[in-house]
Structures are given as structure tokens and as C-alpha cells.
PQR file of N, CA, C, O and H, with PARSE charges and radii, in Angstrom:
ATOM      1  N   MET A   1      46.934  82.858  21.175 -0.4000 1.5000
ATOM      2  CA  MET A   1      46.718  81.438  20.988 -0.0000 2.0000
ATOM      3  C   MET A   1      47.114  80.684  22.254  0.5500 1.7000
ATOM      4  O   MET A   1      48.156  80.967  22.846 -0.5500 1.4000
ATOM      5  N   ILE A   2      46.293  79.734  22.666 -0.4000 1.5000
ATOM      6  CA  ILE A   2      46.550  78.965  23.882 -0.0000 2.0000
ATOM      7  C   ILE A   2      47.560  77.868  23.580  0.5500 1.7000
ATOM      8  O   ILE A   2      47.415  77.112  22.619 -0.5500 1.4000
ATOM      9  H   ILE A   2      45.447  79.505  22.185  0.4000 1.0000
ATOM     10  N   SER A   3      48.580  77.799  24.416 -0.4000 1.5000
ATOM     11  CA  SER A   3      49.586  76.758  24.203 -0.0000 2.0000
ATOM     12  C   SER A   3      49.045  75.404  24.648  0.5500 1.7000
ATOM     13  O   SER A   3      48.099  75.327  25.433 -0.5500 1.4000
ATOM     14  H   SER A   3      48.698  78.413  25.197  0.4000 1.0000
ATOM     15  N   THR A   4      49.653  74.346  24.139 -0.4000 1.5000
ATOM     16  CA  THR A   4      49.219  72.988  24.472 -0.0000 2.0000
ATOM     17  C   THR A   4      49.422  72.692  25.950  0.5500 1.7000
ATOM     18  O   THR A   4      48.595  72.026  26.572 -0.5500 1.4000
ATOM     19  H   THR A   4      50.420  74.409  23.501  0.4000 1.0000
ATOM     20  N   ASP A   5      50.523  73.187  26.514 -0.4000 1.5000
ATOM     21  CA  ASP A   5      50.796  72.952  27.935 -0.0000 2.0000
ATOM     22  C   ASP A   5      49.730  73.599  28.814  0.5500 1.7000
ATOM     23  O   ASP A   5      49.298  73.021  29.812 -0.5500 1.4000
ATOM     24  H   ASP A   5      51.195  73.728  26.008  0.4000 1.0000
ATOM     25  N   MET A   6      49.316  74.790  28.435 -0.4000 1.5000
ATOM     26  CA  MET A   6      48.284  75.485  29.207 -0.0000 2.0000
ATOM     27  C   MET A   6      46.952  74.737  29.122  0.5500 1.7000
ATOM     28  O   MET A   6      46.231  74.630  30.114 -0.5500 1.4000
ATOM     29  H   MET A   6      49.667  75.260  27.625  0.4000 1.0000
ATOM     30  N   PHE A   7      46.632  74.225  27.943 -0.4000 1.5000
ATOM     31  CA  PHE A   7      45.398  73.460  27.769 -0.0000 2.0000
ATOM     32  C   PHE A   7      45.429  72.181  28.604  0.5500 1.7000
ATOM     33  O   PHE A   7      44.429  71.822  29.226 -0.5500 1.4000
ATOM     34  H   PHE A   7      47.217  74.312  27.137  0.4000 1.0000
ATOM     35  N   LYS A   8      46.576  71.491  28.620 -0.4000 1.5000
ATOM     36  CA  LYS A   8      46.719  70.269  29.422 -0.0000 2.0000
ATOM     37  C   LYS A   8      46.583  70.579  30.904  0.5500 1.7000
ATOM     38  O   LYS A   8      45.967  69.812  31.644 -0.5500 1.4000
ATOM     39  H   LYS A   8      47.388  71.783  28.115  0.4000 1.0000
ATOM     40  N   LYS A   9      47.150  71.687  31.340 -0.4000 1.5000
ATOM     41  CA  LYS A   9      47.072  72.076  32.750 -0.0000 2.0000
ATOM     42  C   LYS A   9      45.621  72.328  33.153  0.5500 1.7000
ATOM     43  O   LYS A   9      45.194  71.903  34.226 -0.5500 1.4000
ATOM     44  H   LYS A   9      47.651  72.309  30.738  0.4000 1.0000
ATOM     45  N   LYS A  10      44.863  73.013  32.303 -0.4000 1.5000
ATOM     46  CA  LYS A  10      43.457  73.270  32.619 -0.0000 2.0000
ATOM     47  C   LYS A  10      42.664  71.966  32.667  0.5500 1.7000
ATOM     48  O   LYS A  10      41.791  71.806  33.520 -0.5500 1.4000
ATOM     49  H   LYS A  10      45.210  73.358  31.431  0.4000 1.0000
ATOM     50  N   ALA A  11      42.957  71.042  31.769 -0.4000 1.5000
ATOM     51  CA  ALA A  11      42.267  69.753  31.766 -0.0000 2.0000
ATOM     52  C   ALA A  11      42.609  68.963  33.025  0.5500 1.7000
ATOM     53  O   ALA A  11      41.738  68.318  33.609 -0.5500 1.4000
ATOM     54  H   ALA A  11      43.667  71.173  31.076  0.4000 1.0000
ATOM     55  N   GLU A  12      43.879  69.011  33.447 -0.4000 1.5000
ATOM     56  CA  GLU A  12      44.281  68.328  34.677 -0.0000 2.0000
ATOM     57  C   GLU A  12      43.586  68.943  35.887  0.5500 1.7000
ATOM     58  O   GLU A  12      43.159  68.226  36.791 -0.5500 1.4000
ATOM     59  H   GLU A  12      44.586  69.534  32.972  0.4000 1.0000
ATOM     60  N   ASP A  13      43.473  70.265  35.905 -0.4000 1.5000
ATOM     61  CA  ASP A  13      42.795  70.941  37.015 -0.0000 2.0000
ATOM     62  C   ASP A  13      41.321  70.549  37.082  0.5500 1.7000
ATOM     63  O   ASP A  13      40.785  70.317  38.166 -0.5500 1.4000
ATOM     64  H   ASP A  13      43.820  70.848  35.170  0.4000 1.0000
ATOM     65  N   ARG A  14      40.674  70.475  35.935 -0.4000 1.5000
ATOM     66  CA  ARG A  14      39.262  70.069  35.909 -0.0000 2.0000
ATOM     67  C   ARG A  14      39.098  68.638  36.393  0.5500 1.7000
ATOM     68  O   ARG A  14      38.187  68.337  37.164 -0.5500 1.4000
ATOM     69  H   ARG A  14      41.110  70.663  35.054  0.4000 1.0000
ATOM     70  N   LEU A  15      39.982  67.755  35.941 -0.4000 1.5000
ATOM     71  CA  LEU A  15      39.919  66.358  36.363 -0.0000 2.0000
ATOM     72  C   LEU A  15      40.146  66.234  37.862  0.5500 1.7000
ATOM     73  O   LEU A  15      39.451  65.474  38.536 -0.5500 1.4000
ATOM     74  H   LEU A  15      40.722  68.000  35.315  0.4000 1.0000
ATOM     75  N   LEU A  16      41.107  66.972  38.382 -0.4000 1.5000
ATOM     76  CA  LEU A  16      41.381  66.950  39.814 -0.0000 2.0000
ATOM     77  C   LEU A  16      40.179  67.455  40.599  0.5500 1.7000
ATOM     78  O   LEU A  16      39.841  66.895  41.642 -0.5500 1.4000
ATOM     79  H   LEU A  16      41.672  67.589  37.834  0.4000 1.0000
ATOM     80  N   PHE A  17      39.532  68.504  40.113 -0.4000 1.5000
ATOM     81  CA  PHE A  17      38.340  69.028  40.770 -0.0000 2.0000
ATOM     82  C   PHE A  17      37.226  67.986  40.799  0.5500 1.7000
ATOM     83  O   PHE A  17      36.565  67.818  41.823 -0.5500 1.4000
ATOM     84  H   PHE A  17      39.806  68.960  39.266  0.4000 1.0000
ATOM     85  N   VAL A  18      37.013  67.290  39.695 -0.4000 1.5000
ATOM     86  CA  VAL A  18      35.968  66.262  39.628 -0.0000 2.0000
ATOM     87  C   VAL A  18      36.283  65.125  40.592  0.5500 1.7000
ATOM     88  O   VAL A  18      35.389  64.632  41.280 -0.5500 1.4000
ATOM     89  H   VAL A  18      37.551  67.427  38.863  0.4000 1.0000
ATOM     90  N   VAL A  19      37.541  64.705  40.649 -0.4000 1.5000
ATOM     91  CA  VAL A  19      37.926  63.622  41.562 -0.0000 2.0000
ATOM     92  C   VAL A  19      37.672  64.041  43.003  0.5500 1.7000
ATOM     93  O   VAL A  19      37.105  63.270  43.777 -0.5500 1.4000
ATOM     94  H   VAL A  19      38.267  65.105  40.090  0.4000 1.0000
ATOM     95  N   PHE A  20      38.086  65.253  43.376 -0.4000 1.5000
ATOM     96  CA  PHE A  20      37.851  65.716  44.739 -0.0000 2.0000
ATOM     97  C   PHE A  20      36.359  65.841  45.041  0.5500 1.7000
ATOM     98  O   PHE A  20      35.930  65.524  46.151 -0.5500 1.4000
ATOM     99  H   PHE A  20      38.547  65.879  42.747  0.4000 1.0000
ATOM    100  N   ALA A  21      35.572  66.291  44.083 -0.4000 1.5000
ATOM    101  CA  ALA A  21      34.128  66.402  44.295 -0.0000 2.0000
ATOM    102  C   ALA A  21      33.508  65.032  44.535  0.5500 1.7000
ATOM    103  O   ALA A  21      32.651  64.885  45.406 -0.5500 1.4000
ATOM    104  H   ALA A  21      35.920  66.548  43.182  0.4000 1.0000
ATOM    105  N   VAL A  22      33.929  64.038  43.779 -0.4000 1.5000
ATOM    106  CA  VAL A  22      33.405  62.681  43.968 -0.0000 2.0000
ATOM    107  C   VAL A  22      33.810  62.140  45.329  0.5500 1.7000
ATOM    108  O   VAL A  22      32.994  61.525  46.015 -0.5500 1.4000
ATOM    109  H   VAL A  22      34.626  64.157  43.072  0.4000 1.0000
ATOM    110  N   VAL A  23      35.048  62.358  45.727 -0.4000 1.5000
ATOM    111  CA  VAL A  23      35.518  61.873  47.034 -0.0000 2.0000
ATOM    112  C   VAL A  23      34.751  62.549  48.159  0.5500 1.7000
ATOM    113  O   VAL A  23      34.330  61.883  49.105 -0.5500 1.4000
ATOM    114  H   VAL A  23      35.710  62.858  45.170  0.4000 1.0000
ATOM    115  N   ILE A  24      34.564  63.844  48.073 -0.4000 1.5000
ATOM    116  CA  ILE A  24      33.845  64.570  49.126 -0.0000 2.0000
ATOM    117  C   ILE A  24      32.395  64.108  49.204  0.5500 1.7000
ATOM    118  O   ILE A  24      31.872  63.910  50.300 -0.5500 1.4000
ATOM    119  H   ILE A  24      34.906  64.385  47.304  0.4000 1.0000
ATOM    120  N   CYS A  25      31.738  63.933  48.062 -0.4000 1.5000
ATOM    121  CA  CYS A  25      30.347  63.464  48.062 -0.0000 2.0000
ATOM    122  C   CYS A  25      30.242  62.058  48.634  0.5500 1.7000
ATOM    123  O   CYS A  25      29.309  61.766  49.382 -0.5500 1.4000
ATOM    124  H   CYS A  25      32.163  64.094  47.171  0.4000 1.0000
ATOM    125  N   SER A  26      31.175  61.191  48.297 -0.4000 1.5000
ATOM    126  CA  SER A  26      31.111  59.823  48.816 -0.0000 2.0000
ATOM    127  C   SER A  26      31.347  59.806  50.321  0.5500 1.7000
ATOM    128  O   SER A  26      30.712  59.029  51.034 -0.5500 1.4000
ATOM    129  H   SER A  26      31.933  61.428  47.689  0.4000 1.0000
ATOM    130  N   GLN A  27      32.251  60.651  50.816 -0.4000 1.5000
ATOM    131  CA  GLN A  27      32.483  60.716  52.255 -0.0000 2.0000
ATOM    132  C   GLN A  27      31.257  61.272  52.973  0.5500 1.7000
ATOM    133  O   GLN A  27      30.919  60.814  54.064 -0.5500 1.4000
ATOM    134  H   GLN A  27      32.767  61.283  50.237  0.4000 1.0000
ATOM    135  N   TYR A  28      30.595  62.243  52.376 -0.4000 1.5000
ATOM    136  CA  TYR A  28      29.374  62.807  52.950 -0.0000 2.0000
ATOM    137  C   TYR A  28      28.296  61.734  53.072  0.5500 1.7000
ATOM    138  O   TYR A  28      27.618  61.640  54.095 -0.5500 1.4000
ATOM    139  H   TYR A  28      30.870  62.615  51.489  0.4000 1.0000
ATOM    140  N   LEU A  29      28.142  60.927  52.023 -0.4000 1.5000
ATOM    141  CA  LEU A  29      27.139  59.863  52.055 -0.0000 2.0000
ATOM    142  C   LEU A  29      27.502  58.798  53.076  0.5500 1.7000
ATOM    143  O   LEU A  29      26.622  58.281  53.765 -0.5500 1.4000
ATOM    144  H   LEU A  29      28.693  61.004  51.192  0.4000 1.0000
ATOM    145  N   LEU A  30      28.784  58.459  53.187 -0.4000 1.5000
ATOM    146  CA  LEU A  30      29.205  57.468  54.177 -0.0000 2.0000
ATOM    147  C   LEU A  30      29.002  57.986  55.592  0.5500 1.7000
ATOM    148  O   LEU A  30      28.724  57.208  56.504 -0.5500 1.4000
ATOM    149  H   LEU A  30      29.498  58.879  52.628  0.4000 1.0000
ATOM    150  N   LEU A  31      29.138  59.288  55.783 -0.4000 1.5000
ATOM    151  CA  LEU A  31      28.963  59.869  57.107 -0.0000 2.0000
ATOM    152  C   LEU A  31      27.521  59.752  57.578  0.5500 1.7000
ATOM    153  O   LEU A  31      27.275  59.441  58.743 -0.5500 1.4000
ATOM    154  H   LEU A  31      29.364  59.920  55.042  0.4000 1.0000
ATOM    155  N   PHE A  32      26.571  59.994  56.692 -0.4000 1.5000
ATOM    156  CA  PHE A  32      25.176  60.012  57.093 -0.0000 2.0000
ATOM    157  C   PHE A  32      24.456  58.690  56.886  0.5500 1.7000
ATOM    158  O   PHE A  32      23.326  58.538  57.353 -0.5500 1.4000
ATOM    159  H   PHE A  32      26.771  60.247  55.745  0.4000 1.0000
ATOM    160  N   LYS A  33      25.063  57.733  56.209 -0.4000 1.5000
ATOM    161  CA  LYS A  33      24.416  56.443  56.013 -0.0000 2.0000
ATOM    162  C   LYS A  33      24.215  55.697  57.337  0.5500 1.7000
ATOM    163  O   LYS A  33      23.136  55.143  57.546 -0.5500 1.4000
ATOM    164  H   LYS A  33      25.980  57.856  55.830  0.4000 1.0000
ATOM    165  N   PRO A  34      25.205  55.659  58.243 -0.5600 1.5000
ATOM    166  CA  PRO A  34      24.973  54.963  59.515  0.2800 2.0000
ATOM    167  C   PRO A  34      23.845  55.574  60.337  0.5500 1.7000
ATOM    168  O   PRO A  34      23.153  54.852  61.054 -0.5500 1.4000
ATOM    169  N   ILE A  35      23.644  56.891  60.249 -0.4000 1.5000
ATOM    170  CA  ILE A  35      22.551  57.524  60.985 -0.0000 2.0000
ATOM    171  C   ILE A  35      21.213  56.996  60.468  0.5500 1.7000
ATOM    172  O   ILE A  35      20.289  56.757  61.245 -0.5500 1.4000
ATOM    173  H   ILE A  35      24.206  57.477  59.666  0.4000 1.0000
ATOM    174  N   HIS A  36      21.120  56.819  59.159 -0.4000 1.5000
ATOM    175  CA  HIS A  36      19.899  56.268  58.572 -0.0000 2.0000
ATOM    176  C   HIS A  36      19.657  54.851  59.095  0.5500 1.7000
ATOM    177  O   HIS A  36      18.524  54.499  59.425 -0.5500 1.4000
ATOM    178  H   HIS A  36      21.870  57.013  58.528  0.4000 1.0000
ATOM    179  N   HIS A  37      20.711  54.038  59.174 -0.4000 1.5000
ATOM    180  CA  HIS A  37      20.554  52.678  59.685 -0.0000 2.0000
ATOM    181  C   HIS A  37      20.203  52.687  61.171  0.5500 1.7000
ATOM    182  O   HIS A  37      19.419  51.854  61.625 -0.5500 1.4000
ATOM    183  H   HIS A  37      21.632  54.324  58.906  0.4000 1.0000
ATOM    184  N   LEU A  38      20.769  53.612  61.925 -0.4000 1.5000
ATOM    185  CA  LEU A  38      20.449  53.713  63.347 -0.0000 2.0000
ATOM    186  C   LEU A  38      18.972  54.023  63.535  0.5500 1.7000
ATOM    187  O   LEU A  38      18.325  53.456  64.415 -0.5500 1.4000
ATOM    188  H   LEU A  38      21.406  54.289  61.557  0.4000 1.0000
ATOM    189  N   ARG A  39      18.438  54.914  62.720 -0.4000 1.5000
ATOM    190  CA  ARG A  39      17.016  55.249  62.807 -0.0000 2.0000
ATOM    191  C   ARG A  39      16.162  54.018  62.524  0.5500 1.7000
ATOM    192  O   ARG A  39      15.169  53.780  63.212 -0.5500 1.4000
ATOM    193  H   ARG A  39      18.964  55.375  62.005  0.4000 1.0000
ATOM    194  N   ASP A  40      16.543  53.233  61.511 -0.4000 1.5000
ATOM    195  CA  ASP A  40      15.797  52.012  61.209 -0.0000 2.0000
ATOM    196  C   ASP A  40      15.892  51.011  62.350  0.5500 1.7000
ATOM    197  O   ASP A  40      14.908  50.348  62.679 -0.5500 1.4000
ATOM    198  H   ASP A  40      17.349  53.427  60.952  0.4000 1.0000
ATOM    199  N   ASN A  41      17.072  50.897  62.956 -0.4000 1.5000
ATOM    200  CA  ASN A  41      17.240  49.964  64.071 -0.0000 2.0000
ATOM    201  C   ASN A  41      16.403  50.382  65.270  0.5500 1.7000
ATOM    202  O   ASN A  41      15.807  49.531  65.930 -0.5500 1.4000
ATOM    203  H   ASN A  41      17.871  51.435  62.688  0.4000 1.0000
ATOM    204  N   LEU A  42      16.347  51.669  65.561 -0.4000 1.5000
ATOM    205  CA  LEU A  42      15.512  52.142  66.666 -0.0000 2.0000
ATOM    206  C   LEU A  42      14.037  51.907  66.376  0.5500 1.7000
ATOM    207  O   LEU A  42      13.263  51.580  67.276 -0.5500 1.4000
ATOM    208  H   LEU A  42      16.831  52.361  65.025  0.4000 1.0000
ATOM    209  N   TYR A  43      13.656  52.074  65.129 -0.4000 1.5000
ATOM    210  CA  TYR A  43      12.279  51.818  64.723 -0.0000 2.0000
ATOM    211  C   TYR A  43      11.912  50.360  64.979  0.5500 1.7000
ATOM    212  O   TYR A  43      10.848  50.065  65.523 -0.5500 1.4000
ATOM    213  H   TYR A  43      14.284  52.339  64.398  0.4000 1.0000
ATOM    214  N   MET A  44      12.805  49.446  64.580 -0.4000 1.5000
ATOM    215  CA  MET A  44      12.527  48.020  64.776 -0.0000 2.0000
ATOM    216  C   MET A  44      12.524  47.657  66.256  0.5500 1.7000
ATOM    217  O   MET A  44      11.697  46.858  66.696 -0.5500 1.4000
ATOM    218  H   MET A  44      13.670  49.685  64.138  0.4000 1.0000
ATOM    219  N   LEU A  45      13.440  48.236  67.026 -0.4000 1.5000
ATOM    220  CA  LEU A  45      13.501  47.946  68.457 -0.0000 2.0000
ATOM    221  C   LEU A  45      12.228  48.419  69.154  0.5500 1.7000
ATOM    222  O   LEU A  45      11.639  47.674  69.936 -0.5500 1.4000
ATOM    223  H   LEU A  45      14.112  48.885  66.669  0.4000 1.0000
ATOM    224  N   LYS A  46      11.801  49.647  68.877 -0.4000 1.5000
ATOM    225  CA  LYS A  46      10.588  50.164  69.512 -0.0000 2.0000
ATOM    226  C   LYS A  46       9.362  49.380  69.054  0.5500 1.7000
ATOM    227  O   LYS A  46       8.446  49.157  69.845 -0.5500 1.4000
ATOM    228  H   LYS A  46      12.280  50.253  68.241  0.4000 1.0000
ATOM    229  N   SER A  47       9.329  48.963  67.804 -0.4000 1.5000
ATOM    230  CA  SER A  47       8.209  48.162  67.321 -0.0000 2.0000
ATOM    231  C   SER A  47       8.128  46.847  68.071  0.5500 1.7000
ATOM    232  O   SER A  47       7.037  46.373  68.390 -0.5500 1.4000
ATOM    233  H   SER A  47      10.073  49.143  67.161  0.4000 1.0000
ATOM    234  N   GLY A  48       9.278  46.258  68.351 -0.4000 1.5000
ATOM    235  CA  GLY A  48       9.294  44.978  69.054 -0.0000 2.0000
ATOM    236  C   GLY A  48       8.916  45.116  70.516  0.5500 1.7000
ATOM    237  O   GLY A  48       8.297  44.209  71.073 -0.5500 1.4000
ATOM    238  H   GLY A  48      10.164  46.643  68.091  0.4000 1.0000
ATOM    239  N   LEU A  49       9.267  46.219  71.153 -0.4000 1.5000
ATOM    240  CA  LEU A  49       9.015  46.390  72.579 -0.0000 2.0000
ATOM    241  C   LEU A  49       7.605  46.896  72.867  0.5500 1.7000
ATOM    242  O   LEU A  49       6.945  46.408  73.784 -0.5500 1.4000
ATOM    243  H   LEU A  49       9.769  46.955  70.701  0.4000 1.0000
ATOM    244  N   ASP A  50       7.149  47.856  72.101 -0.4000 1.5000
ATOM    245  CA  ASP A  50       5.876  48.517  72.393 -0.0000 2.0000
ATOM    246  C   ASP A  50       4.745  48.081  71.484  0.5500 1.7000
ATOM    247  O   ASP A  50       3.653  48.645  71.555 -0.5500 1.4000
ATOM    248  H   ASP A  50       7.685  48.252  71.356  0.4000 1.0000
ATOM    249  N   GLY A  51       4.965  47.128  70.662 -0.4000 1.5000
ATOM    250  CA  GLY A  51       3.963  46.793  69.663 -0.0000 2.0000
ATOM    251  C   GLY A  51       4.233  47.592  68.405  0.5500 1.7000
ATOM    252  O   GLY A  51       5.212  48.335  68.337 -0.5500 1.4000
ATOM    253  H   GLY A  51       5.852  46.670  70.604  0.4000 1.0000
ATOM    254  N   ALA A  52       3.391  47.449  67.430 -0.4000 1.5000
ATOM    255  CA  ALA A  52       3.615  48.096  66.138 -0.0000 2.0000
ATOM    256  C   ALA A  52       3.467  49.609  66.253  0.5500 1.7000
ATOM    257  O   ALA A  52       2.491  50.104  66.817 -0.5500 1.4000
ATOM    258  H   ALA A  52       2.596  46.845  67.485  0.4000 1.0000
ATOM    259  N   ILE A  53       4.427  50.329  65.725 -0.4000 1.5000
ATOM    260  CA  ILE A  53       4.340  51.785  65.605 -0.0000 2.0000
ATOM    261  C   ILE A  53       4.593  52.134  64.145  0.5500 1.7000
ATOM    262  O   ILE A  53       5.108  51.325  63.373 -0.5500 1.4000
ATOM    263  H   ILE A  53       5.220  49.928  65.267  0.4000 1.0000
ATOM    264  N   THR A  54       4.229  53.331  63.794 -0.4000 1.5000
ATOM    265  CA  THR A  54       4.472  53.750  62.413 -0.0000 2.0000
ATOM    266  C   THR A  54       5.905  54.251  62.277  0.5500 1.7000
ATOM    267  O   THR A  54       6.559  54.597  63.260 -0.5500 1.4000
ATOM    268  H   THR A  54       3.811  53.988  64.421  0.4000 1.0000
ATOM    269  N   ARG A  55       6.365  54.279  61.057 -0.4000 1.5000
ATOM    270  CA  ARG A  55       7.717  54.778  60.806 -0.0000 2.0000
ATOM    271  C   ARG A  55       7.813  56.267  61.145  0.5500 1.7000
ATOM    272  O   ARG A  55       8.858  56.725  61.606 -0.5500 1.4000
ATOM    273  H   ARG A  55       5.833  53.998  60.258  0.4000 1.0000
ATOM    274  N   ASP A  56       6.745  57.022  60.924 -0.4000 1.5000
ATOM    275  CA  ASP A  56       6.760  58.451  61.257 -0.0000 2.0000
ATOM    276  C   ASP A  56       6.952  58.663  62.753  0.5500 1.7000
ATOM    277  O   ASP A  56       7.654  59.587  63.165 -0.5500 1.4000
ATOM    278  H   ASP A  56       5.896  56.650  60.550  0.4000 1.0000
ATOM    279  N   GLU A  57       6.335  57.819  63.564 -0.4000 1.5000
ATOM    280  CA  GLU A  57       6.531  57.920  65.008 -0.0000 2.0000
ATOM    281  C   GLU A  57       7.976  57.635  65.378  0.5500 1.7000
ATOM    282  O   GLU A  57       8.534  58.291  66.257 -0.5500 1.4000
ATOM    283  H   GLU A  57       5.765  57.068  63.230  0.4000 1.0000
ATOM    284  N   ALA A  58       8.582  56.666  64.716 -0.4000 1.5000
ATOM    285  CA  ALA A  58       9.974  56.340  64.998 -0.0000 2.0000
ATOM    286  C   ALA A  58      10.892  57.491  64.601  0.5500 1.7000
ATOM    287  O   ALA A  58      11.852  57.795  65.309 -0.5500 1.4000
ATOM    288  H   ALA A  58       8.128  56.133  64.002  0.4000 1.0000
ATOM    289  N   VAL A  59      10.602  58.127  63.478 -0.4000 1.5000
ATOM    290  CA  VAL A  59      11.414  59.257  63.034 -0.0000 2.0000
ATOM    291  C   VAL A  59      11.292  60.402  64.032  0.5500 1.7000
ATOM    292  O   VAL A  59      12.281  61.081  64.308 -0.5500 1.4000
ATOM    293  H   VAL A  59       9.822  57.880  62.903  0.4000 1.0000
ATOM    294  N   CYS A  60      10.104  60.628  64.576 -0.4000 1.5000
ATOM    295  CA  CYS A  60       9.919  61.680  65.577 -0.0000 2.0000
ATOM    296  C   CYS A  60      10.707  61.380  66.844  0.5500 1.7000
ATOM    297  O   CYS A  60      11.241  62.290  67.477 -0.5500 1.4000
ATOM    298  H   CYS A  60       9.301  60.076  64.351  0.4000 1.0000
ATOM    299  N   CYS A  61      10.780  60.107  67.213 -0.4000 1.5000
ATOM    300  CA  CYS A  61      11.534  59.722  68.410 -0.0000 2.0000
ATOM    301  C   CYS A  61      13.021  59.965  68.221  0.5500 1.7000
ATOM    302  O   CYS A  61      13.709  60.364  69.161 -0.5500 1.4000
ATOM    303  H   CYS A  61      10.347  59.367  66.698  0.4000 1.0000
ATOM    304  N   VAL A  62      13.521  59.730  67.022 -0.4000 1.5000
ATOM    305  CA  VAL A  62      14.951  59.875  66.758 -0.0000 2.0000
ATOM    306  C   VAL A  62      15.327  61.332  66.560  0.5500 1.7000
ATOM    307  O   VAL A  62      16.400  61.764  66.981 -0.5500 1.4000
ATOM    308  H   VAL A  62      12.962  59.406  66.258  0.4000 1.0000
ATOM    309  N   ALA A  63      14.453  62.086  65.925 -0.4000 1.5000
ATOM    310  CA  ALA A  63      14.780  63.481  65.578 -0.0000 2.0000
ATOM    311  C   ALA A  63      14.866  64.390  66.767  0.5500 1.7000
ATOM    312  O   ALA A  63      15.133  65.582  66.615 -0.5500 1.4000
ATOM    313  H   ALA A  63      13.581  61.735  65.583  0.4000 1.0000
TER
END
């Protein structure tokens, strides 16, 4: 039979794992979000300087 303390410990471990997973995912998204904005900014800058270009062309320039 599983003791109550052991059950609580497993629940705490699961909760801790979920919290760490959420923190890691949010940090990952924050890390790559500025790169997405930089690509958009380069797209707008090149559009303004060279005339209208497509977004695919801008992505090729950044990649």
C-alpha cells in the first residue's frame, strides 16, 4: 500500500516538472521572438529602400 507521504511526494515532483517545463518553454519562445521581429524589421527596411519585395524574398535574405 502506498503511504500518503509517498503520494504527496510524487504529486510535488509532477508539479515541479510541469512548472520547469513551462518556464523552459517560455524562455525558448522569448529567445526566438526577437529574431522573428528582426526579420520583419529587415523586410520593412528593404521594402522601403528597394521598392516592394515579397516576404519570401526577405526571409531568404535573412536566412
